[in-house]
N, C-alpha and C positions, 0 to 999 in steps of 0.2 A: 502195179497200178492200183489206185484207190477207186475201185468200181463201185457205183452206188446201186445195183440191180433192182428188178421189180418184184412185187408180191401182191396177193389179193387185197385190194384196198377197201372194198366195202366193209370189210370186217375190221379194218385197222382201227376204226374209231373206238372199238371196244377194247383196244389193247392199251396196256400201260407201257408207254414208250419212255420211261424214265431211265436214262443211262446211269448206271452205277459203276463204281470202280471194281476191278476184278472181273470175274466171269460174267455170264449172262444175267441180266436182270429179269425179274418176273413180276407179273401182276395178274389180277383176276377180276372177272365180273361174275357175280353170282346172284342174279335176280331170283326172287322166290319161284320155286318150281311149282307148276300147276299139277294138282292131282296127287301130291305127296311123293314119297320116294318109291323106289322099286325099279324093276326093269322097264325099258321102253318097249311098248307093244305097238307103236305106230307102224303103219305100212311104209314100205320104201318110198312110195309117192308122197306120203305125208311128211316123212323125214326130209325128202328133197325140197318140198315146199317150205318147210321150216328153215332149212339151211339157206335157201335163196332169199327168202324174206328177211332173215336176220342179216345176211350180207348186205342187202340193199338198205336196210334200216340204219346200219352203221355207216355205210359208205356215203349215203346221201348227205348228211351234214358235213362230213369231212371234205367231200368234193366241193360243196358249197362254200365252206370256209376258205378252201384254197382259192376259189374264185374271188372272194371278198379280199383276201390278202393281196392278190394280184391287182385288184381295183384300187388299192391304197398303196401300191408298191412302187411308186415312181422313185427311181434312184435320185432324182433331183431333190425331192423332199426328204429323203432319208440321209443325205450326205452329211448333215450336221451331227449325226450320232453314230456314223460308221466308224469302225475301228481299223479299217484297212488302208487308210491314207490315200483314198481315191479323191482327186480334186473334181470340182464341178466342171472344169474345162475338159477333163478326160471322159466324163460321162457321155455315153452315146456313141463312142468310137469303136465298140466291139472288143475292148480289152477283156481278156479272160480274168474273172474275179471269183475265186472260190468255186469254180465249176459253172459259172454263168457268164454269158456274153450279152451285152445290151447295145442295140444299134438305134440311133435316131438321126436321120430317117432309117427305114429298114434297109436290108442289104441290096435291094433293088433300087434304092434311092428315091422311092415314091414320096411325094409331098405329104405332109401330115400323117406320118406313119412311125411306128416303132417296131422293133423285133427283139424278142428275148429268147435266147437259146440256153437251155439247161442241159448239162452233160452228166453222165454217170461218174465221171472222174473230175477231180479238181483241176487237172491240166487241160480240160476242154478238148478232149480227143474223141470221146465216145458220146454221141448225141443221144439225149433222152427225149427232149421236146423242143419244138420250134414254134413260138407264138408270134403272130403278126397282127398288129392293130392298125387299121386305117380309120382315122377319126375325122369327123366333119362337124363343124359348128352349126347348130340349128337355132341359135338364139344367144342372147347375152349371157344366159346362165344354163345353157343346155347344149348337148352334144350327142351325136350318134356314132357308134363304132361298129365296124365289121371286124370281128375277131376270129382268127383261124389258128387252131393249135394242132400241129402234126406231132404225133408221138411215135417213138421208135423202140423196138425191142433192143436189148443189148447187142451191139455189133450189127444191127439191122441197117440195111441201106434204103429201104422203102418204108413209109409210115405203116405202123400196125393199126393205127386208128387216126381219125381226123375229127376234131370237134369244131363245129362252125356255129357262131353265135352273133346275134345282133344285140348290142348293148346300148341302152339309152340312159343318159344322165340328165337330171333336172335339178334346179335349185343349187347349182354348183358354181365354183370358180375353178379355173383350170391353169395348170402350169405349162411351160413351153413344150412339154412332151405330150400334151393332150390328156394328162391324168387329172382327175378332180383333186382339189386341195383338201386333204382329209381333215385339216384343222377347222375348215369352214363347214364341214358336213355336206351331205348330198343325198339325193334319192336316185336309185339305180334299178332298172329292170333288164332282164335278159331273156331271150327266147333262142333255142338252138337245138342241135342234135349231135350225137356222136355216131360217126360212120365207121364201121369195121369192115375192112376189105371192100370198101366202096358201097356198102349196104347200110342204110339208115337203121341203127340198132337201138339207140337210146334217144328218147324224146324228153327234154327237160327244160322247164322255164322257172324263173324265180325273180324275186324282188328283194332289195336291200336298202335299208334306211340307216344312214350314219348321221348322228347328231353332232352339232358343232361342239368343239372342246377348246379349253385353254390350258390343258396339261398333257401329260403323256398317256392319259387314259380317255377313251371315247366310249360312248354308249351307242349301241346299234340294235336293230331288230330285222327279221327277215322271214320269208316263207318261200316254199318251192313245191313243185309237183313234177312227176315224171313217170315213165314206164318203159319197159323193154319192148320196142316196136316189133321185133322179130319173134318174140315169144319163145316158148319151149315146146318143140315139136313132140317130144316123147310124152310130155304131160298134157299137151294140147291146150295150153293156157299161157297168158301173159301176166307178168308181175308188175305192179305199180306201187307208187308211194306218194305221200303228201305230208308235209310237215311245216311247223312254225318254230321260229326262235322268237319268243315274245320279247325278250330283252337279253342282251349280252354285252360284254365289254371287250374292247380292243386296247391292249396296252403295249406301248413302245418301250422296249427294254434298253438299258444302258449299253449293252453289247451290240446293238443294231438289230436284234431279233424282235419279233412281234408275237405276243401271246393273245390268243382269242379264247375267252371263257363263255360258254353257252350251255343252255339246256335245250335240246331239240325234242319237241313234242310232235309225234307223228302217227300216221296210220298206214297200214299195208293193205293192198288190194290184189285180187286176181280177177281175170276176165278172159273171155274168148280172144284168141289171137286176132288182132285187128279191131277189137271191141272197146279199147280204152282210148280216152282223149283227155286233153287238158283244157279246163275252163278258165277264163280270165275275167276278173271282176275289177273293181275300182282300185287304183293304186293307193298305197299308204304313204304318208309323208310324216308320220309321227310314231313314236314308240310309247307303250308296247303295242304290238299288233294283236288285235282281237278278231278281225275278219281278214283272212289271207286273200291276197289278190289272185293267187293261182290254186286251183283245186283239181282233183282227178274225177273224171266222169266215166260211167259205163262199167265199173267194176263192182265186185262183191267185197265188202269189208272183211279182212281176215284177222286183224288184230291191231293193237296200239302199242306204242313204245315211248319211253321217256329216257333220254340219254344225256347225262351231264358230261361235257367235254372240255378239256383244256388242251389247246393245240398251239405249238410254237413253231414259227417259220423263221428261217434265216436265209436272206437272199432269195426268198420265195420258195425255199425247199423245206418241207416238213422235217423238223429235227426232234421234236418231242411231242408225245400225245398221251394224255391220261384220261381214262374214263372210269368213274367209280359209281357204284350203286345204280347201275342202269337197269331199267325194267324193259325187257324185250318182249316181242310178240309171243304169245302162247306160253309165257313163263319159262322159256328156255334159259339154260345157264351157259355162260361162256367163260372159259378159262384161257388165259393168254400168257405167252412167254416172249420176252424181248431179249435178243442176243446183243448185248452192248459191245461185244467184241468184234462185231462186223460193222460195215458202213451201212447207212440207211438204204442204199440201193441193193444190198445183198438179198437174194431170194429168200433167205431165212432170217432176215432181220426181225421178223415177227412170225410166230406160229401160234396156233390156238386150236381149241376143241369146243364145239357146240354140243351140249348134252341135254338130256331130259330124263328125269328120274334116276340119275346116276349112270345112265348109259350114253355112250358117245353116239352122236348123230352124224357129225361131220368134222373134218379137220381142214386147216388151211395154212398157207404160208403166203406172206405178203411183204412188199417193200414200201418205202415212204412215198412212192409215186402212184400208188393205188392200182397196181397190176399184180396178178398172181393166179393162184389156182385154189379152188374149193373142191374137196373130195367128199362125197357122201359115203359114210362108212359101210352101210348095208349093201350097197350096189357096187361100190368102187368107182362109180361114175365121177369123172372130173369135169368141172365147169370153169371156164375162163372168166377172170375178173379183169376188166380193163377200165382205167380211169374211175375207179371206185364203185363200179357196178358189175353185176353178173351179166355178161353179154351172150354167152352160149355155153 
């Protein structure tokens, strides 16, 4: 079986996911270290904070880009450059296509709905996620969507997490599946949460502006903010983040894949459990974004980051990710290895080490779906990463 398995996503953004021939490929991120070289004398608590902050710093833009890819991922609009001989007539009938099934309407037959199921294997036998969209027209150029994504561990029969979002589109034209026409451009906002074991764990909102285009490449901009609503009981604090993509590009490739190039500029925060919230301002309709719509309130600024990212998706699944010259919070350094000999879903598709002053702070293993484990070296404590963020 070609199983795609999971791994710690929030860190994946920093990885170089370039698949090379032969054995495992490798890449590294080495931002300038603060305070020079030498052994790391941070407390275990400080090392844990650095590790969680970095995981969220990297995971936030990757999760957001995945959402943007889904927003422009109508099979109907992509059929003209697909390489798998799928006809327009067959789209929406649930046919297994490289580990993805797409239904329109959804499997329940609800009006104005779609359902996209992603599997760990190309034969569509091991479910990874099940995304249902119920869309409603709110005007000639606007639409509201209730989107629910249930995610499963490998061989799991019940969802490991559920992401629920309300998505609103304006200044858009729509295809027969309720997706905005990406060639025309559109403005998008979303508000939502990630529930783990039925508990609201991540609260995250964002906006996305895609400019009209007449070629295979589009310009966009975005911003988002979020926090871990359950917090960390042992540290007695909650971690939050807010960031902006002032301007980026979306490029449709000849093989049917899509590559997103961005630089994500953001800040990390901590606060008392229950003390963070998301503030909403005016929506943006042009790029670049100078004043983000969504910001974080109630926290203490911990650091800033600047992460250049190139991420390629094929059939909505992350297949290649490169980050170079990233500047992470607190000057931490991150080295990453990608094993090109395994599938993107393998738990060891990506592994890495966060370090300060030459000493390891934490290690991680992640897959292309943004799930995995972060381990703090000094304590041996493991933290779960689900859907690109540290959840517990």
